[in-house]
C-alpha positions in Angstrom: -9.3 42.4 194.4 -12.6 40.9 193.4 -12.8 37.1 193.5 -15.5 35.1 191.8 -16.9 32.0 193.6 -18.2 30.0 190.7 -20.4 27.3 192.2 -20.0 26.3 195.9 -21.9 23.2 196.9 -25.2 24.2 195.2 -27.0 21.3 193.5 -29.0 20.9 190.3 -32.2 22.0 192.0 -31.1 25.6 192.2 -33.0 28.1 190.1 -29.8 29.5 188.6 -27.7 27.5 186.1 -24.8 26.8 188.5 -21.8 25.4 186.6 -20.5 22.0 187.8 -18.6 20.1 185.1 -15.1 21.4 184.1 -16.2 22.7 180.7 -19.1 24.7 182.2 -16.9 26.0 185.1 -14.2 27.1 182.5 -16.8 28.9 180.4 -18.2 30.6 183.5 -14.8 31.6 184.8 -13.8 33.1 181.5 -16.9 35.2 181.4 -16.5 36.3 185.0 -12.9 37.3 184.4 -13.8 39.2 181.3 -16.4 41.1 183.4 -13.7 42.1 185.9 -13.0 39.2 188.4 -9.3 39.0 189.3 -9.3 35.6 191.1 -11.3 32.4 190.9 -12.6 30.1 193.7 -14.1 26.8 192.6 -15.5 23.6 194.1 -14.5 20.6 191.8 -17.4 18.2 191.4 -17.8 14.5 190.8 -20.0 13.4 187.8 -22.8 13.0 190.4 -22.5 16.6 191.4 -20.8 16.2 194.8 -17.9 18.3 196.0 -14.7 16.3 195.9 -11.0 16.5 196.6 -10.2 13.8 194.0 -6.8 14.4 192.3 -8.3 13.4 188.9 -11.3 15.7 189.2 -9.3 18.5 190.6 -6.8 18.2 187.7 -9.5 18.2 185.1 -11.2 21.2 186.6 -8.0 23.3 187.1 -6.7 22.5 183.6 -10.0 23.5 182.0 -10.2 26.8 183.8 -6.5 27.7 183.3 -6.9 27.1 179.6 -9.2 30.1 179.3 -8.1 32.5 182.1 -4.9 34.0 183.3 -5.7 34.7 186.9 -5.1 32.7 190.1 -7.4 29.8 190.6 -8.2 28.4 194.1 -10.2 25.5 195.4 -12.1 24.5 198.5 -10.8 21.9 201.0 -14.1 21.9 203.0 -14.8 19.0 205.3 -18.1 18.3 203.4 -15.9 17.1 200.4 -14.1 14.6 202.6 -15.3 14.4 206.3 -12.4 12.3 207.6 -9.4 14.5 208.4 -6.9 11.8 207.6 -8.4 11.0 204.3 -8.7 14.7 203.5 -5.0 15.2 204.1 -4.2 12.1 202.0 -6.2 13.4 199.1 -4.5 16.8 199.2 -1.1 15.1 199.3 -2.0 13.1 196.2 -2.9 16.1 194.1 -1.0 16.0 190.8 -2.1 19.4 189.5 -1.9 22.1 192.2 -4.2 25.1 192.6 -2.7 28.5 193.2 -4.4 28.6 196.5 -6.8 26.6 198.6 -9.2 27.7 201.4 -8.9 25.9 204.7 -11.8 26.4 207.2 -10.0 26.8 210.5 -13.0 25.6 212.6 -12.9 22.2 210.9 -11.0 19.2 212.4 -7.5 18.8 211.0 -7.3 22.4 209.7 -3.8 23.1 211.0 -2.3 19.9 209.5 -4.1 20.4 206.2 -2.9 24.0 205.9 0.7 22.9 206.8 0.5 20.2 204.1 -0.7 22.7 201.5 2.1 25.2 202.4 4.7 22.4 202.2 3.5 21.7 198.6 3.7 25.3 197.6 0.0 26.0 197.6 -1.0 29.3 199.2 -3.6 29.1 201.9 -6.8 31.2 202.4 -7.7 30.9 206.1 -11.4 30.5 206.1 -12.7 32.2 209.3 -16.4 31.9 209.7 -18.5 34.1 212.0 -20.3 32.1 214.7 -17.5 29.5 215.0 -14.3 29.1 217.0 -12.2 29.4 213.8 -11.1 33.0 214.4 -9.9 32.3 217.9 -8.1 29.1 216.8 -6.4 31.0 214.0 -5.2 33.8 216.3 -3.3 31.1 218.3 -1.9 29.4 215.2 1.8 29.4 214.3 0.7 29.3 210.7 -1.1 32.6 210.8 1.9 34.7 209.4 2.2 32.3 206.5 -1.3 32.4 205.0 -2.0 34.2 201.7 -5.0 35.9 203.1 -7.8 35.6 205.6 -11.2 34.6 204.1 -13.5 36.3 206.6 -16.9 34.9 206.0 -20.2 36.2 207.5 -22.4 33.2 207.8 -25.4 35.0 209.3 -27.9 35.3 206.4 -29.7 38.3 207.9 -29.2 41.5 205.9 -30.1 43.5 208.9 -27.3 41.9 211.0 -24.7 41.4 208.3 -22.7 44.6 208.8 -22.6 44.3 212.6 -21.5 40.7 212.3 -18.8 41.6 209.8 -17.4 44.4 211.9 -17.4 42.1 215.0 -15.5 39.5 213.0 -13.0 42.1 211.8 -12.5 43.4 215.4 -11.6 39.9 216.5 -9.1 39.4 213.7 -7.5 42.8 214.5 -6.2 41.3 217.8 -3.6 39.4 215.8 -0.1 40.8 215.5 0.2 39.2 212.0 -1.1 41.6 209.4 -2.5 39.5 206.5 -4.8 40.6 203.6 -8.4 40.1 204.3 -11.1 39.0 201.9 -14.4 39.9 203.5 -17.6 38.3 202.1 -21.1 37.1 203.1 -23.5 34.5 202.0 -27.2 34.5 201.2 -28.9 37.6 202.5 -25.6 39.0 203.8 -23.7 38.8 200.5 -24.5 42.2 199.2 -24.4 44.2 202.5 -21.0 42.6 203.4 -19.6 43.2 199.9 -20.6 46.9 200.2 -18.9 47.1 203.6 -15.7 45.5 202.2 -15.6 48.0 199.4 -16.0 50.9 201.8 -13.2 49.5 203.9 -10.9 48.9 201.0 -10.8 45.1 201.6 -10.8 42.4 199.0 -14.1 40.7 198.5 -15.9 38.1 196.4 -19.2 37.4 194.7 -20.6 34.5 192.7 -23.3 31.9 192.6 -21.8 30.2 195.6 -22.6 33.1 197.8 -25.8 34.4 196.3 -28.3 33.7 193.5 -29.6 37.3 193.5 -28.6 40.6 192.1 -28.5 43.7 194.4 -32.1 44.6 193.5 -33.3 41.1 194.4 -33.8 39.8 190.9 -32.3 36.4 190.1 -28.8 36.3 188.6 -28.3 34.3 185.5 -24.5 34.0 185.6 -21.4 34.6 187.6 -20.4 37.3 185.1 -23.6 39.2 185.8 -22.9 39.1 189.5 -19.3 40.3 189.0 -20.6 43.2 186.8 -23.1 44.1 189.5 -20.4 44.0 192.2 -18.1 46.3 190.3 -21.0 48.8 189.9 -21.5 49.0 193.7 -20.1 52.2 195.3 -16.7 52.3 196.9 -14.1 50.5 194.7 -11.9 48.2 196.9 -8.6 50.0 197.8 -9.9 53.4 197.1 -9.9 54.8 200.6 -8.3 52.3 203.0 -5.5 49.7 203.0 -6.6 46.2 202.0 -5.1 44.6 205.1 -6.2 44.0 208.6 -4.1 42.6 211.5 -5.4 39.1 211.2 
């Protein structure tokens, strides 16, 4: 499975035209799905361009995207959108339109309670496990580990030279868990393309989009999410071709 990550927390100063408002996000999602993306990850934004967990903004964003695509649509619950764990939990409980899934970063305060609240509401959880944090270790001890939709294994080291080693170390840590869950492996910045290639060789789900990188594999700027998706599908080693898309995690 190839997921497209439409925007992340990138601001208007970025060189690429990163979509932010619901209409632009919907247009970008439709083009990315037409190019081959099978899942959408989005950061709903306030009119000022800030990430938000606002029920109103979330509903507008989800409704706009779902009107033009027929694939699962997920959102972030990152602490940067609402730093206070109590308020973040209250926001999620107030959602009137629910995403298909939501990412929960396990190293952030209140992650367990937030994941439990999402599961109680019928929202699938992507367990965001970042390299260089205690998130993977905390997840391995979690009673919620068997219930997540997938593990979102994120290589945060931006160095292309270290990306594959960091990714393999993260996967080795996750393999200690007795709970086999699908793994979506991806990187960001300079690690985005090396980690995507590794994920494809291993047969793991992966993702690409303007949240993770503004560059195509050859280093030239990407104009759209659809362009990144097309480039990802042209990379060698189609996911699932030679290995199972799950890791004990």
